[in-house]
Residue frames as a rotation matrix with the C-alpha (Angstrom) as fourth column:
MET 1
0.366 0.254 0.895 28.46
-0.735 0.669 0.110 -3.15
-0.571 -0.698 0.432 -2.97
SER 2
-0.704 -0.657 -0.270 30.35
-0.695 0.558 0.453 -6.24
-0.146 0.507 -0.850 -4.04
ASP 3
-0.091 0.667 -0.740 28.60
-0.583 0.566 0.583 -9.24
0.807 0.484 0.337 -5.49
ASP 4
-0.603 -0.181 -0.777 29.53
0.421 0.755 -0.502 -11.14
0.678 -0.630 -0.379 -2.30
ALA 5
-0.953 0.281 -0.108 27.82
-0.061 -0.531 -0.845 -8.47
-0.295 -0.799 0.524 -0.20
ALA 6
-0.360 0.864 -0.352 24.78
-0.918 -0.262 0.296 -8.53
0.163 0.430 0.888 -2.45
ASN 7
-0.187 0.253 -0.949 24.62
-0.165 0.944 0.285 -12.33
0.968 0.210 -0.135 -2.21
SER 8
-0.806 -0.140 -0.575 24.97
0.503 0.351 -0.790 -12.30
0.312 -0.926 -0.213 1.58
ALA 9
-0.817 0.576 -0.023 22.30
-0.500 -0.728 -0.469 -9.62
-0.287 -0.371 0.883 1.86
ASP 10
-0.177 0.772 -0.611 19.98
-0.784 0.264 0.561 -11.83
0.594 0.579 0.559 -0.21
SER 11
0.063 0.160 -0.985 20.57
0.114 0.979 0.166 -14.89
0.991 -0.123 0.043 1.93
GLY 12
-0.536 -0.476 0.698 20.84
-0.449 -0.539 -0.712 -13.08
0.715 -0.695 0.075 5.26
THR 13
-0.921 0.002 0.390 18.53
-0.386 0.125 -0.914 -13.48
-0.051 -0.992 -0.115 8.18
GLY 14
-0.729 0.664 0.167 15.47
0.633 0.746 -0.206 -15.25
-0.261 -0.045 -0.964 6.88
THR 15
-0.206 0.674 -0.709 13.70
-0.073 -0.733 -0.676 -12.13
-0.976 -0.087 0.200 5.64
GLY 16
0.853 0.459 -0.247 13.67
-0.304 0.054 -0.951 -13.47
-0.423 0.887 0.186 2.09
THR 17
0.310 -0.760 0.570 16.00
0.556 0.632 0.540 -15.31
-0.771 0.150 0.619 -0.16
GLY 18
-0.019 -0.281 -0.959 15.97
-0.572 -0.784 0.241 -12.90
-0.820 0.553 -0.146 -3.01
GLY 19
-0.847 -0.253 0.467 15.46
0.148 0.732 0.665 -15.93
-0.510 0.633 -0.583 -5.23
PRO 20
-0.823 0.525 -0.217 12.87
-0.440 -0.347 0.828 -16.15
0.359 0.777 0.517 -7.98
ALA 21
-0.122 0.878 0.463 9.21
-0.738 0.232 -0.633 -16.90
-0.663 -0.419 0.620 -7.46
ALA 22
-0.240 0.109 0.965 7.88
0.359 0.933 -0.016 -20.06
-0.902 0.342 -0.263 -9.07
GLY 23
0.447 0.409 0.796 7.93
0.852 0.077 -0.518 -19.55
-0.273 0.909 -0.314 -12.84
ALA 24
0.926 -0.178 -0.332 9.90
-0.210 -0.975 -0.065 -16.29
-0.313 0.130 -0.941 -12.64
PRO 25
0.647 -0.756 -0.099 13.24
0.087 0.202 -0.975 -16.01
0.757 0.623 0.197 -14.42
VAL 26
0.593 -0.548 -0.590 16.37
0.781 0.213 0.587 -16.52
-0.196 -0.809 0.555 -12.31
PRO 27
0.972 -0.235 0.001 18.23
-0.229 -0.945 -0.235 -13.22
0.056 0.228 -0.972 -11.93
ASP 28
0.356 -0.924 -0.139 21.97
0.561 0.330 -0.759 -13.11
0.747 0.192 0.636 -12.61
ALA 29
-0.135 -0.505 -0.852 24.42
0.990 -0.106 -0.094 -11.63
-0.043 -0.856 0.515 -10.12
GLU 30
-0.947 -0.248 0.206 24.16
0.275 -0.955 0.115 -8.09
0.168 0.166 0.972 -11.50
ASP 31
-0.227 0.943 0.243 20.35
-0.133 -0.277 0.952 -8.20
0.965 0.183 0.188 -11.40
ARG 32
0.344 0.270 -0.900 20.39
0.802 0.413 0.430 -9.60
0.488 -0.870 -0.074 -7.84
LYS 33
-0.643 -0.665 -0.381 22.58
0.766 -0.570 -0.298 -6.63
-0.020 -0.483 0.875 -6.93
ILE 34
-0.840 0.338 0.424 20.09
-0.190 -0.916 0.353 -4.02
0.508 0.216 0.834 -8.16
ILE 35
0.226 0.918 -0.326 17.22
0.164 0.294 0.942 -5.89
0.960 -0.266 -0.084 -6.47
THR 36
0.067 -0.303 -0.951 19.20
0.976 0.217 -0.001 -5.84
0.207 -0.928 0.311 -3.20
LEU 37
-0.903 -0.430 -0.006 19.95
0.426 -0.892 -0.150 -2.14
0.059 -0.138 0.989 -3.59
ALA 38
-0.451 0.822 0.347 16.28
-0.246 -0.489 0.837 -1.36
0.858 0.292 0.423 -4.32
ARG 39
0.360 0.575 -0.735 15.18
0.521 0.530 0.669 -3.42
0.774 -0.624 -0.109 -1.33
SER 40
-0.341 -0.596 -0.727 17.66
0.939 -0.191 -0.285 -1.60
0.031 -0.780 0.625 0.91
ALA 41
-0.927 0.037 0.372 16.42
0.030 -0.984 0.173 1.83
0.373 0.172 0.912 -0.26
ARG 42
0.003 0.999 -0.038 12.82
-0.063 0.038 0.997 0.82
0.998 -0.001 0.063 0.49
ALA 43
0.388 0.129 -0.913 13.69
0.783 0.477 0.400 -0.40
0.487 -0.869 0.085 3.98
ARG 44
-0.575 -0.750 -0.327 16.08
0.815 -0.489 -0.311 2.43
0.073 -0.445 0.892 4.86
ASN 45
-0.945 0.183 0.270 13.62
-0.126 -0.969 0.215 5.15
0.301 0.169 0.939 3.88
GLY 46
-0.701 0.712 0.040 10.44
0.282 0.329 -0.901 3.43
-0.655 -0.621 -0.431 5.07
VAL 47
-0.404 0.512 -0.758 8.73
-0.801 -0.598 0.023 4.01
-0.441 0.616 0.652 1.71
PRO 48
0.542 0.753 0.374 6.34
-0.469 0.640 -0.608 1.85
-0.697 0.154 0.700 -0.34
GLU 49
0.959 -0.207 0.193 8.86
0.276 0.538 -0.797 1.25
0.062 0.817 0.573 -3.14
GLY 50
0.217 -0.941 -0.259 12.57
-0.255 -0.311 0.916 1.10
-0.942 -0.133 -0.307 -3.69
ALA 51
0.982 0.078 0.172 14.21
0.146 0.270 -0.952 1.08
-0.121 0.960 0.254 -7.11
ALA 52
0.048 -0.979 -0.198 17.61
-0.141 -0.203 0.969 0.82
-0.989 -0.019 -0.148 -8.69
VAL 53
0.988 0.139 -0.063 18.78
-0.078 0.103 -0.992 1.22
-0.131 0.985 0.113 -12.27
ARG 54
0.140 -0.965 0.222 22.06
0.410 0.260 0.874 0.22
-0.901 -0.032 0.433 -13.91
ASP 55
0.628 0.101 -0.772 23.44
-0.512 -0.694 -0.507 2.42
-0.586 0.713 -0.384 -16.68
GLU 56
0.941 -0.196 -0.275 25.52
-0.169 0.432 -0.886 1.53
0.292 0.880 0.374 -19.73
THR 57
0.019 -0.996 0.088 28.75
-0.592 -0.082 -0.801 1.75
0.805 -0.037 -0.592 -17.75
GLY 58
-0.176 -0.022 -0.984 27.54
0.498 0.861 -0.108 -0.42
0.849 -0.509 -0.141 -14.88
ARG 59
-0.956 -0.111 0.270 26.94
-0.147 -0.617 -0.773 2.46
0.253 -0.779 0.573 -12.45
THR 60
-0.317 0.878 -0.360 23.84
0.841 0.435 0.322 2.09
0.439 -0.201 -0.876 -10.28
TYR 61
-0.775 0.263 0.574 21.38
-0.376 -0.923 -0.086 4.72
0.507 -0.282 0.814 -9.11
VAL 62
-0.595 0.498 -0.631 19.10
0.718 0.682 -0.140 3.97
0.360 -0.536 -0.764 -6.16
ALA 63
-0.777 0.398 0.488 15.96
-0.445 -0.895 0.023 5.74
0.446 -0.200 0.872 -4.97
GLY 64
-0.728 0.668 -0.157 12.82
0.599 0.508 -0.619 5.44
-0.334 -0.545 -0.769 -2.89
THR 65
0.101 0.884 0.456 9.35
0.924 -0.254 0.287 6.80
0.370 0.392 -0.842 -3.43
VAL 66
-0.960 -0.280 0.017 9.10
0.261 -0.914 -0.312 10.62
0.103 -0.295 0.950 -3.20
ALA 67
-0.034 0.999 -0.027 5.87
0.848 0.043 0.529 11.75
0.529 -0.005 -0.848 -1.56
LEU 68
-0.881 -0.207 -0.426 5.93
0.392 -0.824 -0.409 15.46
-0.266 -0.527 0.807 -0.83
ASP 69
0.055 0.939 -0.338 2.90
0.360 -0.335 -0.871 17.72
-0.932 -0.074 -0.356 -0.92
SER 70
0.395 0.048 -0.917 4.30
-0.593 -0.749 -0.295 19.43
-0.701 0.661 -0.267 -4.00
LEU 71
-0.159 -0.560 -0.813 6.05
-0.958 0.285 -0.009 16.45
0.237 0.778 -0.582 -5.67
LYS 72
0.455 0.308 0.835 5.07
-0.478 0.876 -0.063 12.80
-0.752 -0.370 0.546 -6.09
LEU 73
0.088 -0.494 -0.865 7.44
-0.939 0.248 -0.237 10.40
0.332 0.833 -0.442 -7.89
SER 74
0.984 0.147 -0.101 7.65
-0.120 0.965 0.232 6.66
0.132 -0.216 0.967 -7.90
ALA 75
0.475 -0.855 0.211 10.92
-0.128 0.170 0.977 5.11
-0.871 -0.491 -0.028 -6.83
LEU 76
0.125 -0.442 0.888 11.70
0.838 0.526 0.144 3.97
-0.531 0.726 0.436 -10.37
ARG 77
0.697 0.146 0.702 11.04
0.568 -0.710 -0.416 7.37
0.437 0.689 -0.578 -11.97
THR 78
0.907 -0.417 0.064 13.23
-0.362 -0.692 0.624 8.95
-0.216 -0.589 -0.779 -9.28
ALA 79
0.263 -0.845 0.466 16.06
0.220 0.523 0.823 6.49
-0.939 -0.114 0.323 -9.99
VAL 80
0.279 -0.113 0.954 15.80
0.960 0.074 -0.272 7.18
-0.040 0.991 0.130 -13.74
ALA 81
0.922 0.090 0.377 15.89
0.129 -0.988 -0.080 10.93
0.366 0.122 -0.923 -13.06
MET 82
0.687 -0.723 0.064 19.00
-0.286 -0.188 0.940 10.49
-0.668 -0.664 -0.336 -10.90
ALA 83
0.130 -0.627 0.768 20.68
0.709 0.601 0.369 8.53
-0.693 0.497 0.523 -13.72
VAL 84
0.521 0.142 0.842 19.85
0.779 -0.482 -0.401 11.25
0.349 0.865 -0.362 -16.25
ALA 85
0.978 -0.099 0.185 21.02
-0.161 -0.920 0.358 14.01
0.135 -0.379 -0.915 -13.90
SER 86
0.477 -0.842 0.253 24.32
-0.168 0.195 0.966 12.14
-0.863 -0.503 -0.049 -13.44
GLY 87
-0.107 -0.555 -0.825 24.99
-0.886 -0.324 0.333 11.89
-0.452 0.766 -0.457 -17.17
ALA 88
-0.427 -0.008 0.904 23.84
0.150 0.985 0.079 8.35
-0.892 0.170 -0.419 -18.01
SER 89
-0.578 0.196 -0.792 23.03
-0.779 -0.423 0.464 7.94
-0.244 0.885 0.397 -21.68
SER 90
-0.073 0.575 -0.815 21.34
-0.542 0.663 0.517 4.54
0.837 0.479 0.263 -21.49
LEU 91
0.096 0.136 0.986 20.14
-0.940 0.337 0.045 1.87
-0.326 -0.932 0.161 -19.05
GLU 92
-0.765 -0.359 -0.534 20.98
-0.491 0.862 0.125 -1.82
0.416 0.358 -0.836 -18.97
ALA 93
-0.346 0.642 -0.684 18.34
0.592 0.715 0.372 -2.83
0.728 -0.276 -0.627 -16.43
ALA 94
-0.442 0.316 0.840 15.97
-0.671 -0.737 -0.076 -1.57
0.595 -0.597 0.538 -13.74
ALA 95
-0.566 0.285 -0.773 14.53
0.553 0.827 -0.100 -3.13
0.611 -0.484 -0.626 -10.60
VAL 96
-0.211 0.588 0.781 11.60
-0.683 -0.660 0.313 -2.23
0.700 -0.467 0.541 -8.37
VAL 97
-0.819 0.060 -0.571 10.89
0.428 0.728 -0.536 -3.67
0.383 -0.683 -0.621 -4.94
SER 98
-0.646 0.710 0.280 7.24
-0.732 -0.681 0.040 -3.20
0.219 -0.179 0.959 -4.04
ALA 99
-0.631 0.568 0.529 4.13
-0.015 0.672 -0.740 -4.89
-0.776 -0.475 -0.415 -2.72
ALA 100
0.111 0.684 -0.721 2.42
-0.813 -0.355 -0.461 -3.89
-0.572 0.638 0.516 -6.00
GLY 101
0.378 0.149 0.914 1.60
0.142 0.966 -0.217 -6.62
-0.915 0.212 0.344 -8.47
GLU 102
0.492 -0.208 0.845 2.94
0.870 0.128 -0.475 -4.89
-0.009 0.970 0.244 -11.57
VAL 103
-0.615 -0.685 -0.390 5.22
0.576 -0.729 0.370 -2.14
-0.538 0.003 0.843 -12.83
THR 104
0.312 0.826 -0.470 3.14
0.249 -0.548 -0.798 0.87
-0.917 0.132 -0.376 -13.87
VAL 105
0.613 0.021 0.790 2.94
0.790 -0.045 -0.612 2.10
0.023 0.999 -0.044 -17.44
GLU 106
0.945 -0.235 0.225 4.47
-0.228 -0.972 -0.058 5.42
0.232 0.003 -0.973 -16.35
ASP 107
0.462 -0.816 0.347 7.46
-0.429 0.138 0.893 3.71
-0.777 -0.561 -0.286 -14.73
ARG 108
0.235 -0.343 0.910 8.06
0.671 0.734 0.103 1.53
-0.703 0.586 0.403 -17.78
ALA 109
0.843 0.128 0.522 7.85
0.491 -0.580 -0.650 4.64
0.219 0.804 -0.552 -20.00
ALA 110
0.807 -0.587 0.058 10.57
-0.549 -0.712 0.437 6.38
-0.215 -0.384 -0.898 -17.97
VAL 111
0.129 -0.761 0.636 12.86
-0.035 0.637 0.770 3.35
-0.991 -0.122 0.056 -18.35
LYS 112
0.415 0.105 0.904 12.05
0.830 0.364 -0.423 3.16
-0.373 0.926 0.064 -22.07
ASP 113
0.999 0.001 0.042 12.90
0.017 -0.925 -0.379 6.85
0.039 0.379 -0.924 -22.58
LEU 114
0.434 -0.897 0.079 16.45
-0.836 -0.369 0.407 6.31
-0.336 -0.242 -0.910 -21.35
GLY 115
-0.305 -0.640 0.705 17.10
-0.447 0.750 0.488 2.63
-0.841 -0.166 -0.515 -21.98
GLY 116
-0.690 0.132 -0.712 14.94
-0.678 0.226 0.700 1.68
0.253 0.965 -0.066 -24.93
ALA 117
0.256 0.962 -0.098 11.96
-0.893 0.274 0.358 -0.62
0.371 -0.004 0.929 -25.32
GLY 118
0.428 -0.100 -0.898 13.94
-0.041 0.991 -0.129 -3.80
0.903 0.092 0.420 -24.63
THR 119
-0.522 -0.669 0.529 15.35
-0.544 -0.217 -0.811 -2.73
0.657 -0.711 -0.250 -21.27
PRO 120
-0.205 0.463 -0.862 14.44
0.512 0.802 0.309 -5.35
0.834 -0.378 -0.401 -18.65
VAL 121
-0.250 0.245 0.937 12.46
-0.758 -0.651 -0.032 -4.16
0.602 -0.718 0.349 -15.62
LEU 122
-0.599 -0.029 -0.800 12.55
0.324 0.905 -0.275 -6.58
0.732 -0.424 -0.533 -12.68
LEU 123
0.121 0.678 0.725 9.76
-0.695 -0.463 0.549 -6.55
0.708 -0.570 0.416 -10.11
ALA 124
-0.605 -0.352 -0.714 10.51
0.274 0.750 -0.602 -8.07
0.748 -0.560 -0.357 -6.72
GLY 125
0.544 0.813 -0.207 8.41
0.407 -0.040 0.913 -8.35
0.733 -0.581 -0.353 -3.60
PRO 126
0.714 -0.205 0.670 9.30
-0.573 -0.720 0.391 -6.68
0.402 -0.663 -0.631 -0.30
ASP 127
0.759 -0.446 0.474 11.29
-0.122 0.618 0.777 -9.78
-0.639 -0.648 0.415 0.69
GLY 128
-0.114 -0.862 -0.494 13.47
-0.738 -0.259 0.623 -9.40
-0.665 0.436 -0.607 -2.42
THR 129
-0.311 0.045 0.949 11.98
0.356 0.932 0.073 -12.37
-0.881 0.360 -0.305 -4.26
LEU 130
-0.883 -0.048 -0.467 11.85
-0.395 -0.461 0.795 -11.77
-0.253 0.886 0.388 -7.99
ARG 131
-0.051 0.949 0.310 8.24
-0.093 0.304 -0.948 -11.97
-0.994 -0.077 0.073 -9.19
THR 132
0.652 0.312 0.691 8.55
0.644 0.252 -0.722 -11.12
-0.399 0.916 -0.037 -12.83
THR 133
-0.516 -0.745 -0.422 10.63
0.236 -0.597 0.766 -9.40
-0.823 0.296 0.485 -15.47
VAL 134
0.642 0.687 0.341 9.03
0.590 -0.157 -0.792 -7.27
-0.490 0.710 -0.506 -18.17
THR 135
-0.417 -0.728 0.544 10.50
0.903 -0.401 0.156 -5.03
0.104 0.556 0.825 -20.87
ALA 136
-0.671 0.090 -0.736 10.19
0.238 -0.914 -0.329 -1.27
-0.702 -0.396 0.592 -20.74
GLY 137
-0.781 0.323 -0.535 8.42
-0.615 -0.549 0.566 -1.12
-0.111 0.771 0.627 -24.08
């Protein structure tokens, strides 16, 4: 998805601006892109969470929550697993779109394992509005 497409998806039809919440940091274009991708995965799959991660080369990996009888994975842990399975050696950033108020310790640990303690993890609401950014560690 081009930055123009990501920007138009953010400002589309009144379902959310994708802009920051009051007091939240303003995401740059690359971070807006992974928020938009995570939001799209959530909506497309009808799941509680969508996530996207960006690796050291700029490639993105997108996932939704996995909720099978035999396997339960958050969207973020699924996206990290997809990055690892595709050969990523590090992460630049991660984004989660969810109604939850925080990123879980388990999700942050998965990002830390691949990207390091300082990897930013963006949490956005279902409308794409950035709520907060925390580090993985």
